[in-house]
DSSP file (Angstrom, degrees, kcal/mol; ACC not computed):
  #  RESIDUE AA STRUCTURE BP1 BP2  ACC     N-H-->O    O-->H-N    N-H-->O    O-->H-N    TCO  KAPPA ALPHA  PHI   PSI    X-CA   Y-CA   Z-CA
    1    1 A M              0   0    0      0, 0.0     2,-0.5     0, 0.0    16,-0.0   0.000 360.0 360.0 360.0 130.4  108.6  132.2  167.5
    2    2 A A        -     0   0    0     16,-0.1    16,-1.4     2,-0.0     2,-0.4  -0.793 360.0-173.7 -95.8 131.1  105.3  134.1  167.1
    3    3 A I  E     -A   17   0A   0     -2,-0.5     2,-0.4    14,-0.2    14,-0.2  -0.983   2.4-168.8-123.3 133.0  104.1  135.0  163.7
    4    4 A H  E     -A   16   0A   0     12,-2.6    12,-2.9    -2,-0.4     2,-0.4  -0.986  17.5-131.9-127.1 133.3  101.0  137.1  163.1
    5    5 A R  E     -A   15   0A   0     -2,-0.4     2,-0.4    10,-0.2    10,-0.2  -0.653  22.1-167.8 -82.5 132.7   99.2  137.7  159.8
    6    6 A H  E     -A   14   0A   0      8,-3.0     8,-2.2    -2,-0.4     2,-0.3  -0.982  19.4-126.4-123.3 134.4   98.4  141.2  158.8
    7    7 A Q  E     -A   13   0A   0     -2,-0.4     6,-0.3     6,-0.2     2,-0.1  -0.575  29.1-176.7 -74.0 136.8   96.0  142.3  156.0
    8    8 A L        -     0   0    0      4,-2.8     2,-0.2    -2,-0.3   106,-0.1  -0.059  48.6 -35.7-107.8-146.0   97.6  144.8  153.6
    9    9 A S  S >  S-     0   0    0    102,-0.1     3,-1.9    -2,-0.1    -1,-0.3  -0.540 112.2 -20.0 -78.9 144.9   95.8  146.4  150.7
   10   10 A G  T 3  S-     0   0    0      1,-0.3    -2,-0.1    -2,-0.2     0, 0.0  -0.355 130.3 -25.5  61.1-130.9   93.2  144.4  148.8
   11   11 A R  T 3  S+     0   0    0     -4,-0.1    -1,-0.3    -2,-0.1    -2,-0.1   0.335 106.3 119.8 -97.4   6.3   93.6  140.7  149.4
   12   12 A A    <   +     0   0    0     -3,-1.9    -4,-2.8    -5,-0.1     2,-0.3  -0.349  37.6 178.6 -73.0 151.1   97.3  140.9  150.2
   13   13 A W  E     -A    7   0A   0     -6,-0.3    84,-2.1    -2,-0.1     2,-0.3  -0.960  15.5-155.6-146.1 161.6   98.7  139.8  153.5
   14   14 A A  E     -AB   6  96A   0     -8,-2.2    -8,-3.0    -2,-0.3     2,-0.6  -0.997  15.1-137.0-140.6 142.4  102.1  139.6  155.3
   15   15 A D  E     -AB   5  95A   0     80,-3.2    79,-3.1    -2,-0.3    80,-1.2  -0.887  28.3-163.5 -97.4 123.2  103.2  137.3  158.1
   16   16 A L  E     -AB   4  93A   0    -12,-2.9   -12,-2.6    -2,-0.6    77,-0.2  -0.892  14.2-133.2-116.0 139.0  105.2  139.3  160.7
   17   17 A R  E     -A    3   0A   0     75,-3.3   -14,-0.2    -2,-0.4     5,-0.1  -0.473  36.4-101.5 -73.1 151.8  107.5  138.1  163.4
   18   18 A D    >   -     0   0    0    -16,-1.4     3,-2.2    -2,-0.1     4,-0.3  -0.527  34.6-114.1 -67.4 147.3  107.2  139.7  166.8
   19   19 A P  G >  S+     0   0    0      0, 0.0     3,-1.3     0, 0.0    -1,-0.1   0.845 117.2  59.2 -54.4 -33.2  109.9  142.3  167.4
   20   20 A S  G 3  S+     0   0    0      1,-0.2    -2,-0.0     0, 0.0    -3,-0.0   0.651 101.5  55.4 -71.1 -13.2  111.4  140.1  170.1
   21   21 A D  G <  S+     0   0    0     -3,-2.2     2,-0.3   -19,-0.1    -1,-0.2   0.405  76.5 118.7 -97.9   1.9  111.8  137.3  167.6
   22   22 A V    <   -     0   0    0     -3,-1.3    70,-0.1    -4,-0.3    69,-0.1  -0.529  66.9-120.7 -72.2 130.6  113.9  139.3  165.1
   23   23 A S    >>  -     0   0    0     -2,-0.3     4,-1.6    68,-0.2     3,-0.6  -0.233  15.0-115.7 -70.0 158.7  117.4  137.7  164.8
   24   24 A E  H 3> S+     0   0    0      1,-0.2     4,-2.4     2,-0.2    -1,-0.1   0.858 115.0  63.4 -60.3 -37.0  120.6  139.5  165.5
   25   25 A R  H 34 S+     0   0    0      1,-0.2    -1,-0.2     2,-0.2    -3,-0.0   0.828 110.6  39.0 -59.7 -32.4  121.5  139.2  161.8
   26   26 A L  H <> S+     0   0    0     -3,-0.6     4,-0.6     2,-0.1    -1,-0.2   0.712 114.0  54.3 -90.9 -21.4  118.5  141.4  161.0
   27   27 A R  H  X S+     0   0    0     -4,-1.6     4,-2.3     1,-0.1     3,-0.3   0.853  95.1  66.8 -79.3 -34.3  118.8  143.7  163.9
   28   28 A R  H  X S+     0   0    0     -4,-2.4     4,-2.4     1,-0.2     5,-0.2   0.886  98.9  49.1 -58.4 -44.7  122.4  144.8  163.3
   29   29 A P  H  > S+     0   0    0      0, 0.0     4,-2.0     0, 0.0    -1,-0.2   0.880 110.7  52.6 -63.6 -33.4  121.8  146.7  160.0
   30   30 A V  H  X S+     0   0    0     -4,-0.6     4,-2.2    -3,-0.3    -2,-0.2   0.933 110.9  46.0 -65.4 -46.0  118.9  148.5  161.7
   31   31 A R  H  X S+     0   0    0     -4,-2.3     4,-2.3     1,-0.2    -1,-0.2   0.902 109.7  55.0 -63.4 -40.3  121.1  149.6  164.6
   32   32 A A  H  X S+     0   0    0     -4,-2.4     4,-2.0     1,-0.2    -1,-0.2   0.909 110.5  45.4 -61.6 -42.6  123.9  150.7  162.2
   33   33 A I  H  X S+     0   0    0     -4,-2.0     4,-2.4     2,-0.2    -1,-0.2   0.895 110.0  54.2 -68.6 -39.0  121.5  152.9  160.3
   34   34 A Q  H  X S+     0   0    0     -4,-2.2     4,-2.3     1,-0.2    -2,-0.2   0.896 108.8  50.0 -60.7 -40.0  120.1  154.3  163.6
   35   35 A M  H  X S+     0   0    0     -4,-2.3     4,-1.5     2,-0.2    -2,-0.2   0.912 109.5  50.2 -65.4 -42.7  123.7  155.2  164.6
   36   36 A K  H  < S+     0   0    0     -4,-2.0     4,-0.5     1,-0.2    -2,-0.2   0.903 112.2  47.5 -63.2 -39.8  124.4  157.0  161.3
   37   37 A L  H >< S+     0   0    0     -4,-2.4     3,-1.0     1,-0.2     7,-0.2   0.892 108.3  55.0 -68.4 -37.9  121.2  159.0  161.7
   38   38 A A  H 3< S+     0   0    0     -4,-2.3    -1,-0.2     1,-0.3    -2,-0.2   0.813 109.9  47.8 -62.8 -30.4  122.1  159.9  165.2
   39   39 A Q  T 3< S+     0   0    0     -4,-1.5    -1,-0.3    -5,-0.1    -2,-0.2   0.493  87.7 100.0 -88.6  -5.2  125.4  161.3  164.0
   40   40 A N    <>  -     0   0    0     -3,-1.0     4,-2.6    -4,-0.5     5,-0.2  -0.747  61.4-156.5 -88.2 113.0  123.8  163.3  161.2
   41   41 A P  H  > S+     0   0    0      0, 0.0     4,-2.1     0, 0.0    -1,-0.2   0.852  91.2  52.1 -62.1 -37.1  123.6  166.9  162.3
   42   42 A A  H  > S+     0   0    0      2,-0.2     4,-1.9     1,-0.2     5,-0.1   0.927 112.5  45.3 -64.0 -43.6  120.7  167.8  159.9
   43   43 A F  H  > S+     0   0    0     30,-0.2     4,-2.6     1,-0.2    -1,-0.2   0.928 111.2  52.6 -64.7 -44.3  118.6  164.8  161.1
   44   44 A A  H  X S+     0   0    0     -4,-2.6     4,-2.5    -7,-0.2    -1,-0.2   0.878 108.4  52.2 -57.7 -39.0  119.4  165.6  164.7
   45   45 A G  H  X S+     0   0    0     -4,-2.1     4,-2.5    -5,-0.2    -1,-0.2   0.900 109.4  48.0 -65.4 -40.2  118.2  169.2  164.1
   46   46 A V  H  X S+     0   0    0     -4,-1.9     4,-2.4     2,-0.2    -2,-0.2   0.916 112.9  48.9 -67.6 -42.0  114.9  168.0  162.6
   47   47 A V  H  X S+     0   0    0     -4,-2.6     4,-2.7     2,-0.2    -2,-0.2   0.927 112.4  47.9 -60.6 -45.9  114.4  165.6  165.5
   48   48 A K  H  X S+     0   0    0     -4,-2.5     4,-2.7     1,-0.2    -2,-0.2   0.920 111.5  49.9 -61.9 -45.6  115.1  168.3  168.1
   49   49 A D  H  X S+     0   0    0     -4,-2.5     4,-1.4     2,-0.2    -1,-0.2   0.911 111.5  49.0 -58.9 -44.4  112.8  170.8  166.4
   50   50 A A  H  <>S+     0   0    0     -4,-2.4     5,-2.6     1,-0.2     4,-0.4   0.924 111.5  49.4 -62.8 -44.6  110.0  168.2  166.3
   51   51 A Q  H ><5S+     0   0    0     -4,-2.7     3,-1.4     1,-0.2    -2,-0.2   0.912 108.2  53.4 -60.1 -42.8  110.5  167.4  170.0
   52   52 A D  H 3<5S+     0   0    0     -4,-2.7    -1,-0.2     1,-0.3    -2,-0.2   0.822 109.0  50.0 -59.4 -31.8  110.4  171.1  170.8
   53   53 A K  T 3<5S-     0   0    0     -4,-1.4    -1,-0.3    -3,-0.2    -2,-0.2   0.464 119.5-111.8 -86.6  -3.1  107.1  171.3  169.0
   54   54 A G  T < 5 +     0   0    0     -3,-1.4     2,-0.4    -4,-0.4    -3,-0.2   0.688  57.0 163.3  82.9  19.3  105.7  168.3  170.9
   55   55 A V      < +     0   0    0     -5,-2.6    -1,-0.3     1,-0.2     3,-0.1  -0.600   9.6 167.3 -75.7 125.1  105.6  166.0  168.0
   56   56 A K        +     0   0    0     -2,-0.4     2,-0.3     1,-0.4    -1,-0.2   0.699  65.4   3.8-106.1 -30.0  105.3  162.4  169.2
   57   57 A Q  S >  S-     0   0    0      1,-0.0     3,-2.2     0, 0.0    -1,-0.4  -0.948  80.8 -96.0-151.8 166.3  104.3  160.6  166.0
   58   58 A M  G >  S+     0   0    0     -2,-0.3     3,-1.8     1,-0.3     8,-0.1   0.803 117.7  67.3 -60.0 -30.3  103.9  161.3  162.3
   59   59 A D  G 3  S+     0   0    0      1,-0.3    -1,-0.3    -3,-0.0    -4,-0.0   0.680  89.1  68.2 -63.5 -15.6  100.1  161.8  162.8
   60   60 A D  G <  S+     0   0    0     -3,-2.2     2,-0.3     2,-0.1    -1,-0.3   0.512  96.7  60.5 -82.4  -4.1  100.9  164.9  164.9
   61   61 A I  S <  S-     0   0    0     -3,-1.8     2,-0.1    -4,-0.2     0, 0.0  -0.910  78.0-126.9-124.6 151.3  102.2  166.8  161.8
   62   62 A D     >  -     0   0    0     -2,-0.3     4,-2.2     1,-0.1     3,-0.3  -0.393  36.3 -96.3 -89.6 175.2  100.5  167.9  158.6
   63   63 A E  H  > S+     0   0    0      1,-0.2     4,-2.2     2,-0.2     5,-0.1   0.847 122.1  51.8 -62.7 -37.6  101.7  167.2  155.1
   64   64 A S  H  > S+     0   0    0      2,-0.2     4,-1.9     1,-0.2    -1,-0.2   0.876 110.7  48.2 -69.2 -35.8  103.4  170.6  154.7
   65   65 A D  H  > S+     0   0    0     -3,-0.3     4,-2.4     2,-0.2    -2,-0.2   0.889 110.8  51.6 -68.8 -37.8  105.4  170.2  157.9
   66   66 A A  H  X S+     0   0    0     -4,-2.2     4,-2.2     2,-0.2    -2,-0.2   0.901 109.6  49.7 -65.9 -38.8  106.4  166.7  156.9
   67   67 A L  H  X S+     0   0    0     -4,-2.2     4,-2.2     2,-0.2    -1,-0.2   0.908 110.8  49.6 -63.5 -42.8  107.7  168.0  153.6
   68   68 A K  H  X S+     0   0    0     -4,-1.9     4,-2.6     2,-0.2    -2,-0.2   0.894 110.1  51.2 -63.7 -40.9  109.6  170.8  155.3
   69   69 A M  H  X S+     0   0    0     -4,-2.4     4,-2.1     2,-0.2    -2,-0.2   0.916 109.2  50.3 -61.6 -43.2  111.2  168.2  157.7
   70   70 A A  H  X S+     0   0    0     -4,-2.2     4,-1.0     1,-0.2    -2,-0.2   0.903 112.7  46.9 -63.8 -41.5  112.2  166.0  154.8
   71   71 A Q  H  < S+     0   0    0     -4,-2.2     3,-0.4     1,-0.2    -2,-0.2   0.905 112.0  50.8 -64.9 -41.8  113.8  169.0  153.1
   72   72 A D  H  < S+     0   0    0     -4,-2.6    -2,-0.2     1,-0.2    -1,-0.2   0.829 105.9  54.4 -67.6 -32.0  115.6  170.1  156.3
   73   73 A M  H  X S-     0   0    0     -4,-2.1     4,-0.6    -5,-0.2   -30,-0.2   0.775 104.4-142.5 -77.3 -21.9  117.1  166.7  157.0
   74   74 A G  H  X  -     0   0    0     -4,-1.0     4,-2.2    -3,-0.4     5,-0.2   0.021  26.2 -64.9  85.7 168.3  118.7  166.6  153.5
   75   75 A D  H  > S+     0   0    0      1,-0.2     4,-2.7     2,-0.2     5,-0.2   0.894 127.0  52.4 -60.6 -44.7  119.3  163.9  150.9
   76   76 A E  H  > S+     0   0    0      1,-0.2     4,-2.0     2,-0.2    -1,-0.2   0.935 114.0  40.8 -62.1 -48.2  121.7  161.8  153.0
   77   77 A A  H  X S+     0   0    0     -4,-0.6     4,-2.3     2,-0.2    -1,-0.2   0.871 113.9  54.4 -67.4 -36.9  119.4  161.4  156.0
   78   78 A F  H  X S+     0   0    0     -4,-2.2     4,-2.0     2,-0.2    -2,-0.2   0.911 108.9  47.7 -64.2 -41.0  116.4  161.0  153.8
   79   79 A A  H  X S+     0   0    0     -4,-2.7     4,-2.4     1,-0.2    -1,-0.2   0.875 110.3  53.2 -66.1 -37.4  118.1  158.1  152.0
   80   80 A L  H  X S+     0   0    0     -4,-2.0     4,-2.9    -5,-0.2    -2,-0.2   0.895 106.8  52.1 -62.8 -38.8  119.0  156.6  155.4
   81   81 A M  H  X S+     0   0    0     -4,-2.3     4,-2.7     2,-0.2    -2,-0.2   0.908 109.2  49.5 -64.7 -41.6  115.4  156.8  156.5
   82   82 A D  H  X S+     0   0    0     -4,-2.0     4,-2.4     2,-0.2    -2,-0.2   0.935 112.7  47.4 -60.9 -44.7  114.3  154.9  153.4
   83   83 A D  H  X S+     0   0    0     -4,-2.4     4,-2.6     2,-0.2    -2,-0.2   0.895 111.1  51.9 -63.3 -41.7  117.0  152.3  154.1
   84   84 A L  H  X S+     0   0    0     -4,-2.9     4,-2.6     2,-0.2    -2,-0.2   0.935 109.5  49.0 -61.2 -45.4  115.9  152.1  157.8
   85   85 A N  H  X S+     0   0    0     -4,-2.7     4,-2.3     1,-0.2    -2,-0.2   0.934 111.7  49.1 -60.0 -45.4  112.3  151.5  156.8
   86   86 A D  H  X S+     0   0    0     -4,-2.4     4,-2.8     1,-0.2    -2,-0.2   0.923 112.7  47.7 -59.5 -45.1  113.3  148.8  154.3
   87   87 A R  H  X S+     0   0    0     -4,-2.6     4,-2.2     1,-0.2    -1,-0.2   0.857 110.3  51.7 -65.6 -35.9  115.4  147.1  156.9
   88   88 A L  H  X S+     0   0    0     -4,-2.6     4,-1.1    -5,-0.2    -1,-0.2   0.922 112.2  46.2 -65.5 -43.3  112.7  147.2  159.5
   89   89 A I  H >X S+     0   0    0     -4,-2.3     4,-2.8     1,-0.2     3,-0.8   0.954 113.0  49.6 -62.3 -50.3  110.2  145.7  157.1
   90   90 A L  H 3< S+     0   0    0     -4,-2.8    -1,-0.2     1,-0.3    -2,-0.2   0.875 108.1  54.3 -58.3 -37.3  112.7  143.0  156.1
   91   91 A S  H 3< S+     0   0    0     -4,-2.2    -1,-0.3    -5,-0.2   -68,-0.2   0.794 117.5  35.1 -69.1 -25.8  113.5  142.2  159.8
   92   92 A R  H << S+     0   0    0     -4,-1.1   -75,-3.3    -3,-0.8     2,-0.5   0.804  94.1  89.7 -98.4 -34.1  109.8  141.6  160.6
   93   93 A V  E  <  +B   16   0A   0     -4,-2.8   -77,-0.2   -77,-0.2     3,-0.1  -0.536  39.0 171.9 -77.3 119.3  108.3  140.0  157.5
   94   94 A A  E     -     0   0A   0    -79,-3.1     2,-0.3    -2,-0.5    -1,-0.2   0.658  69.5 -21.7 -92.9 -22.3  108.5  136.2  157.5
   95   95 A G  E     -B   15   0A   0    -80,-1.2   -80,-3.2     6,-0.1    -1,-0.4  -0.957  58.9-163.0-176.2 164.7  106.3  135.7  154.4
   96   96 A W  E     -B   14   0A   0     -2,-0.3   -82,-0.2   -82,-0.3     6,-0.1  -0.955  35.6-106.3-155.5 172.8  103.7  137.4  152.2
   97   97 A S  S    S+     0   0    0    -84,-2.1   -83,-0.1    -2,-0.3     2,-0.1   0.435  80.5 109.5 -85.6   0.7  101.1  136.7  149.6
   98   98 A F  S    S-     0   0    0    -85,-0.3    -2,-0.2     2,-0.1     4,-0.1  -0.368  78.7-116.5 -78.2 159.1  103.1  138.2  146.7
   99   99 A D  S    S+     0   0    0     -2,-0.1     2,-0.3     2,-0.0    -1,-0.1   0.132  90.9  68.3 -86.8  22.2  104.6  136.0  144.0
  100  100 A F  S    S-     0   0    0      6,-0.0    -2,-0.1     3,-0.0    -4,-0.1  -0.961  89.5 -93.0-138.3 159.0  108.1  136.9  144.8
  101  101 A E        -     0   0    0     -2,-0.3     2,-0.7     1,-0.1     5,-0.1  -0.202  42.0-101.5 -69.7 158.4  110.4  136.2  147.8
  102  102 A V        +     0   0    0     -8,-0.1     2,-0.3    -6,-0.1    -1,-0.1  -0.722  66.5 134.1 -79.6 114.3  110.8  138.5  150.7
  103  103 A S     >  -     0   0    0     -2,-0.7     4,-1.1     1,-0.1    -3,-0.0  -0.968  69.1-102.9-154.1 167.7  114.1  140.3  150.2
  104  104 A L  T  4 S+     0   0    0     -2,-0.3     4,-0.4     1,-0.2     3,-0.4   0.900 121.2  49.8 -60.9 -40.3  115.6  143.8  150.3
  105  105 A D  T >4 S+     0   0    0      1,-0.2     3,-0.8     2,-0.1    -1,-0.2   0.881 108.3  51.3 -65.3 -40.0  115.5  144.0  146.5
  106  106 A T  G >4 S+     0   0    0      1,-0.2     3,-1.9     2,-0.2     4,-0.4   0.643  87.3  81.9 -78.4 -13.6  111.9  142.9  146.2
  107  107 A L  G >< S+     0   0    0     -4,-1.1     3,-1.2    -3,-0.4    -1,-0.2   0.864  88.9  55.8 -58.1 -34.0  110.5  145.4  148.7
  108  108 A Q  G <  S+     0   0    0     -3,-0.8    -1,-0.3    -4,-0.4    -2,-0.2   0.552  98.3  63.2 -76.4  -5.5  110.5  148.1  146.0
  109  109 A D  G <  S+     0   0    0     -3,-1.9    -1,-0.2    -4,-0.1    -2,-0.2   0.506  81.2 105.4 -91.5  -6.5  108.3  145.8  143.8
  110  110 A L  S <  S-     0   0    0     -3,-1.2     2,-0.1    -4,-0.4    -3,-0.0  -0.417  85.6 -98.3 -70.9 149.1  105.5  145.9  146.3
  111  111 A P     >  -     0   0    0      0, 0.0     4,-2.4     0, 0.0     3,-0.5  -0.408  38.3-112.1 -59.4 144.1  102.4  148.0  145.5
  112  112 A G  H  > S+     0   0    0      1,-0.2     4,-2.7     2,-0.2     5,-0.2   0.873 114.8  50.0 -51.0 -48.3  102.7  151.4  147.2
  113  113 A P  H  > S+     0   0    0      0, 0.0     4,-2.1     0, 0.0    -1,-0.2   0.884 111.5  49.0 -59.6 -38.2   99.8  150.9  149.6
  114  114 A A  H  > S+     0   0    0     -3,-0.5     4,-2.5     2,-0.2    -2,-0.2   0.924 113.0  46.8 -66.7 -44.4  101.1  147.5  150.7
  115  115 A Y  H  X S+     0   0    0     -4,-2.4     4,-2.8     1,-0.2    -1,-0.2   0.923 112.0  51.1 -63.2 -42.3  104.6  148.9  151.3
  116  116 A D  H  X S+     0   0    0     -4,-2.7     4,-2.2    -5,-0.2    -1,-0.2   0.896 110.5  48.7 -61.2 -41.8  103.1  151.9  153.2
  117  117 A K  H  X S+     0   0    0     -4,-2.1     4,-2.7     2,-0.2     5,-0.2   0.928 112.6  47.6 -65.7 -45.0  101.1  149.6  155.5
  118  118 A L  H  X S+     0   0    0     -4,-2.5     4,-2.9     1,-0.2     5,-0.2   0.912 110.3  52.7 -63.3 -40.6  104.1  147.4  156.2
  119  119 A K  H  X S+     0   0    0     -4,-2.8     4,-1.4     1,-0.2    -1,-0.2   0.924 111.6  46.8 -58.2 -44.4  106.2  150.5  156.9
  120  120 A E  H  X S+     0   0    0     -4,-2.2     4,-0.8     2,-0.2    -2,-0.2   0.936 115.3  44.4 -63.4 -47.8  103.6  151.7  159.4
  121  121 A I  H >< S+     0   0    0     -4,-2.7     3,-0.8     1,-0.2    -2,-0.2   0.927 115.9  46.1 -62.5 -46.2  103.3  148.3  161.1
  122  122 A C  H 3< S+     0   0    0     -4,-2.9    -1,-0.2     1,-0.2    -2,-0.2   0.679 103.9  62.4 -76.8 -16.9  107.0  147.7  161.3
  123  123 A A  H >< S+     0   0    0     -4,-1.4     3,-2.1    -5,-0.2     4,-0.4   0.750  75.9 107.3 -77.1 -23.8  107.8  151.1  162.6
  124  124 A E  T << S-     0   0    0     -3,-0.8    -3,-0.0    -4,-0.8    -4,-0.0  -0.386 102.7  -9.1 -61.5 117.9  105.8  150.6  165.8
  125  125 A G  T >  S+     0   0    0     -2,-0.3     3,-1.1     1,-0.1     4,-0.4   0.542  96.1 131.9  73.7   7.3  108.3  150.2  168.6
  126  126 A A  G X   +     0   0    0     -3,-2.1     3,-0.5     1,-0.3    -2,-0.1   0.825  69.5  47.5 -62.6 -34.1  111.2  150.0  166.2
  127  127 A L  G >  S+     0   0    0     -4,-0.4     3,-1.7     1,-0.2    -1,-0.3   0.546  86.8  89.0 -87.1  -6.1  113.4  152.5  168.0
  128  128 A E  G <  S+     0   0    0     -3,-1.1    -1,-0.2     1,-0.3    -2,-0.2   0.831  93.1  42.8 -61.3 -30.4  112.9  150.9  171.4
  129  129 A G  G <  S+     0   0    0     -3,-0.5    -1,-0.3    -4,-0.4    -2,-0.1   0.316  98.3 103.8 -96.5   9.3  115.8  148.6  170.9
  130  130 A G  S <  S-     0   0    0     -3,-1.7   -99,-0.1     1,-0.2    -3,-0.1  -0.086  85.3 -54.9 -82.9-175.2  118.0  151.2  169.4
  131  131 A P        -     0   0    0      0, 0.0     2,-0.6     0, 0.0    -1,-0.2  -0.293  47.7-139.0 -63.5 144.1  120.9  153.1  170.9
  132  132 A D        +     0   0    0      1,-0.1    -4,-0.0    -3,-0.1    -3,-0.0  -0.922  23.5 174.9-109.5 112.8  120.2  155.0  174.1
  133  133 A F        +     0   0    0     -2,-0.6    -1,-0.1     2,-0.0     3,-0.1   0.265  35.3 125.2-102.2  11.3  121.9  158.4  174.2
  134  134 A T  S    S-     0   0    0      1,-0.1    16,-0.1    16,-0.0    -2,-0.1  -0.456  70.6-100.0 -71.7 144.9  120.5  159.6  177.5
  135  135 A P        -     0   0    0      0, 0.0     2,-0.4     0, 0.0    -1,-0.1  -0.314  34.2-125.4 -66.1 147.2  123.1  160.7  180.0
  136  136 A S        -     0   0    0      1,-0.1    10,-1.3     2,-0.1    14,-0.1  -0.740  20.6-173.0 -93.8 138.3  124.1  158.3  182.7
  137  137 A T        +     0   0    0     -2,-0.4     2,-0.2     8,-0.2    -1,-0.1   0.295  49.9 120.4-106.9   6.8  123.9  159.3  186.4
  138  138 A E    >   -     0   0    0      1,-0.1     3,-1.5     8,-0.1     8,-0.2  -0.512  64.1-140.0 -74.8 136.0  125.6  156.1  187.5
  139  139 A Q  T 3  S+     0   0    0      1,-0.3    -1,-0.1    -2,-0.2     5,-0.1   0.797 103.9  58.2 -64.0 -27.4  128.8  156.4  189.4
  140  140 A E  T 3  S+     0   0    0      4,-0.1    -1,-0.3     3,-0.1    -2,-0.0   0.480  79.2 124.5 -80.5  -1.4  130.2  153.4  187.5
  141  141 A S  S X  S-     0   0    0     -3,-1.5     3,-2.1     1,-0.2     0, 0.0  -0.284  71.3-126.8 -61.5 142.9  129.6  155.1  184.2
  142  142 A P  T 3  S+     0   0    0      0, 0.0    -1,-0.2     0, 0.0    -3,-0.0   0.744 116.2  50.7 -61.7 -20.6  132.8  155.4  182.0
  143  143 A T  T 3  S-     0   0    0      3,-0.0    -2,-0.1    -7,-0.0    -3,-0.1   0.234 117.9-120.9-102.3  13.5  132.1  159.2  181.8
  144  144 A A  S <  S-     0   0    0     -3,-2.1    -5,-0.2     2,-0.1     3,-0.1   0.740  79.8 -23.9  31.2  92.4  131.8  159.2  185.7
  145  145 A P        -     0   0    0      0, 0.0     2,-1.6     0, 0.0     3,-0.2   0.984  67.4-148.7 -65.5 155.5  128.8  160.3  185.9
  146  146 A S        +     0   0    0    -10,-1.3     3,-0.3     1,-0.2    -2,-0.1  -0.581  47.8 136.1 -93.4  75.4  127.6  162.2  182.9
  147  147 A T    >   +     0   0    0     -2,-1.6     3,-0.8     1,-0.2    -1,-0.2   0.425  38.3  97.4-100.8  -0.6  125.2  164.6  184.7
  148  148 A A  T 3  S+     0   0    0      1,-0.3    -1,-0.2    -3,-0.2    -2,-0.1   0.854  99.0  27.3 -58.6 -35.1  126.2  167.8  183.0
  149  149 A S  T 3         0   0    0     -3,-0.3    -1,-0.3     1,-0.2    -2,-0.1   0.321 360.0 360.0-109.9   7.9  123.4  167.5  180.6
  150  150 A A    <         0   0    0     -3,-0.8    -1,-0.2   -14,-0.1    -2,-0.1   0.487 360.0 360.0 -84.0 360.0  120.9  165.6  182.7
């Protein structure tokens, strides 16, 4: 298992697992939240609108656009995004310099800049292992083949 130390704000640090070393126990809640988000029509609309505008990452949008996206996705999807971020951080952090244990409850006790940095680091590549909703063109596909939208 590979662990890498990352500097946070000030003298704080966190030791992070490589994404490939995250256990199934920690991956399942992340996938469950991803599925809930994928089924949320408001969230899907925001994602589609961002894709249509060519947004690839959060750096591609300004603060007013980000606020509009948050409003458009609604309270339920916004809460799911917070939960997803917490679960992604929890899945990667093996230890940190803070005087309390790494847990879902203690994430909210982190200083804002430290939490924001962990959220940024842990989000990188986070969706790569998530559900794949692209249509299948394989003849063996259970939807034999699903090319109508491909």
